[in-house]
N, C-alpha and C positions, 0 to 999 in steps of 0.2 A: 492633796487638796483639802483635807478635812480641817486643817488648822488655819486656812486662809480666811481673812475677814469677809463677811457677807453683806452687811448693811453699812450705809454711810461710807462708801469707799469708791475710789477711782482706780481702775486698772488700766495700764498701758500695755499693749501687746504688739507682737510682730508676727505676721504670717510669712514665714521665711521662704517657702516655696513660691509664693505668689508675689512677693515684693510689695506687701501691703501692710501698713501700720494702722493701729486702731486704739480706741479708748472705750472703756465700758464703765458707766456710772450707775450705782444702785443706791438710792436714798430711802431710808426708812424713818427713824426718829427725826432726822433733820427736816425731811419733807413734812412730817406731821406737825412739827413745831411751827413751820411757816404757814401751813394750811389752817392750823387751828386758831390763828389770830384774827380771823374774820369768818363770817358765815358766807362763804363764796357759793354762788349758784353752781350746780354740778358742771355745766358747760365751761364756766370760767375756772373752776377748780382744776379741770383737766388741762387747760391751756397753761395755767400757772405752774402746775407740776412739770409739764413738758419743758417750759422755759427755765425752770430752776435746774432740772437735770441737764439741759443744754448748756447753761452757763458754766457748770462744772465740767461738762464734757469738752467744751472748747478750750479749756485750759490744759487738756491732756497732752498736746503735742507742741506747746509753746513754752518759752522761758518767761514766766510771769513774775513781774516785780510790781506788786500793787494789787489791782483787781480787774476782773473782766465782768462787764455788765451787759445785759440785753434789756433794752428799753423800747417800749412801744407806746406811742401816743396817737390818739385819734379824736375827732370831734363827735364820734358816735357814742353809743351807750358804754362801750369799753373805753374809758378815758385814759387810763394808764395801766401799763403792765411793766414791772421792773423786777429783775432778778440779778443777783451778783454772786460771784465766787472770788475770794481773794487768794493771795499766794500762801496763806496758811490753811487753806481748805475750809474757810468759814463762809457759810452761805446765808443769804437773806433774800427776801422777796415780798412783794405785795402787789395788789391790783386795786384800782378805783373804777367804779362803774355806776351806771344808773339803770334801774329796772325800767322796762324789761330788756333783757339781752336777747338778741336774735339767735335762734338755734337752727342749724348748727352755727357755731361761732367761726366764721371763715375770715381769715386775715385779709384776703384780697377784696372783701366786700365792706371793710370798715371805711367810713368816710374820712378823707384827708389823713390817712394813717401814715405814720413815719416810724420805722424801726431802725435802731442804731445799735451796733456792737461797739463798746468802748473799752479800750485796754489802756491802763495807765496808773500812775501813782500821783494822787491828788496832792499829797504833801510835798512832792518834789516838782510839781507843775508839769509832769510828763503825761502826755495823753495822745492816743491815736483813736480815731473814730471812723468807722465805716458804716455806710447806709445799706440796709438790706432791702432788695427789691421785693415788694409784696404783691407779686403777680400770681402767687399760689395760695390756696386756701389753708394749707397745713403749715405749721411752723417748721417741721423737718424738711419739707420741700423748699421752703424759702431759704433755709440755711444751706442746703445743698447748692442751690443756685448762687448763693453768696460766695461760696468757696470756688465754684467754677469761674466766676467773674473776677475774684480778687487774687486767686492763685493759679488760675488756668490749669488746675488739676481737679478731676472729679472727686466727689465725696459721697458717701452713702451714710445717711443718718436715720436711725430708728428711735422713736420716742414713745413711751407708754406711761400712763398714770392710773393709779387706783387710789382708794381711800388711804391705803397704808404705804404705798411705794410709788416712787417716780424713778424711772429707769431710762437710760439712754445708751445707744451704741453708735459709734462713729468709725467709719473706715475711710482711709485715704491711700492713694498710691504713694509709694516712697519716691520722692523726686531725686534726680541726680544733682550734681553741683550747679547745673544750669537751670534747675527748676523743672526739668522735663521728667517724663516717666523713665525710671531707672530699670525696670524689669525687662528681661529678655523674653518672658512668657507673655505674648500678646493677648492670649485668651484668659489670663489670670483674673483680670478685673471682672469680666463678665461672669466667669465661673464663681467667684466669691460673691458677687451681687446676687446671683441665682440661689446660692446657698442661703444667703441672708434673707431672701424673699420667702423662704420656708418658715421663717420665725414668726410665730403669732404673738399677739400682745400678751396673752395669758402665760405663754412659755417664758417670755422676756421678764415678766413681773414675778414669776414664782420660782425661777431657777437660779441657784447660786451662780455668781459671775464666772468663776473658774470652770465649773461644770458646763455652763452654757457655751463658753468659748470652745472647749474641747469637743463638745457634742456637735457643734456646727462646723468647726474648721480643723478637726484632727488630721485630715489628710493634707492639710496645708502646712503642717508642722508649726503649731502655735508656740510662740516663745512669750511667756508671761513675765512682765517686769514687776518690781516691788510695788505693792499697793500704796495708795495715798489716802490717809483718813480724811473724812469730811465731817462737818458738824454745823449745826445752826450757830450763827454768831453775828453780832452787829458791831459795826465800826463807829457807832455814835459815842460821844464822850462829852463831858462838860466843857472841855476846851473847844470842841467843834461847835457846840451850841453857843458858847461865848462869842466865837468868831462870827457866827451868823447874826447874833444880836448887834454886834459892832457894825456889821455891814448895813443894818437898817438905819443907823444914825440916831442921834440924840432925840430928835422930835418924835420919831415913831416909838422908841423905847419908852420915853416918858408918857406917851399916850397909852401904851400898853399897861404901864404901871397904874395910871389913873383908872383905867377900865376895870382893873382887878384889885382895887383897894391896896395898892402899893406892892403888888407881887406879880411876877411873870412866871407862868408855868409852861414849859415846853415838854411835850410827850412824844417820844420817838415812835413813829408809825410802824417801824419794823419790829421792835422788841418791847414796846410799852414802858421803857425806862422814863421816869419823871425827873425833870430838872427844874429846880425852883430858884428864882432870883428875886431878892428884895431890893429896896431902894439903895441900900449900901452896896450890894453886889453890882447893881446897874451903874452907879456912879463910878465904881472902880473900873468896870470894863469899858466905860466911855471916857475915862480920865486921860487916856493917851490918844490924842487926836491923830497921831501918826498912823494908828492902826485902823482908823475908820475906812470903810470901803473894803475890808477883807471879804473875799468871796465866801458864799455859803458852802460849807463842806460837811453839812450834817448828813448828806447822802454819801 
């Protein structure tokens, strides 16, 4: 276990005796890259870290072609929370809020809140979106309920965040071909959930992934699969910003040029990359009327 990656990594594993599969995510530098791009209040810092870890965690047991995102919108002080992990293990995230934020920040208390999990490939026009029922205060509980409703199989999710790390652990029963519980050990799920309940946030945040799994589940015969590296990364590009400007149409683009003395500046909120367009650039991107109306793909 000494040479196994510790930070910015996703591990998939199987508890062979119990018939339970799982994923464990530990974010270090990638989390600090995301968190350091704004002065988030502590309560929002924690929720953003949990959501970032969860977006990577949820890719652990699916075949992903594109990206998986978790997005929350509300009419309250927390206006937007967005995190994403793509099929290359690149993570990004942000939040928008108004002060003061209510503490504790409970999801079920946010006014008009909507949370969606989106899986898809924007470039290919493929997209699946599921809504998360926000009847629970904590993100982990809301996601567990989502899996019960969408897959009819229980899930156990544990999330924790500190200034330096964001970590997530997810367990699911291994389904049979019909989508039902495949294990003959009917007590296995309760047994593993009870073992997981002994895990404190400090232990989750400070223990190396492989060590943590063997410490918790060694009696269940842990089978650890190859790790997947994770890192901060943004999918913005000049091409995507160009498509967004085209979608605005000539009138709005020309108005933006007039407002900034003949130049348009677009700054990505995720990575702070600057994209500049002068009048010649604008005329070029608007010259082909056939592409007007291209959807915004800057996210």
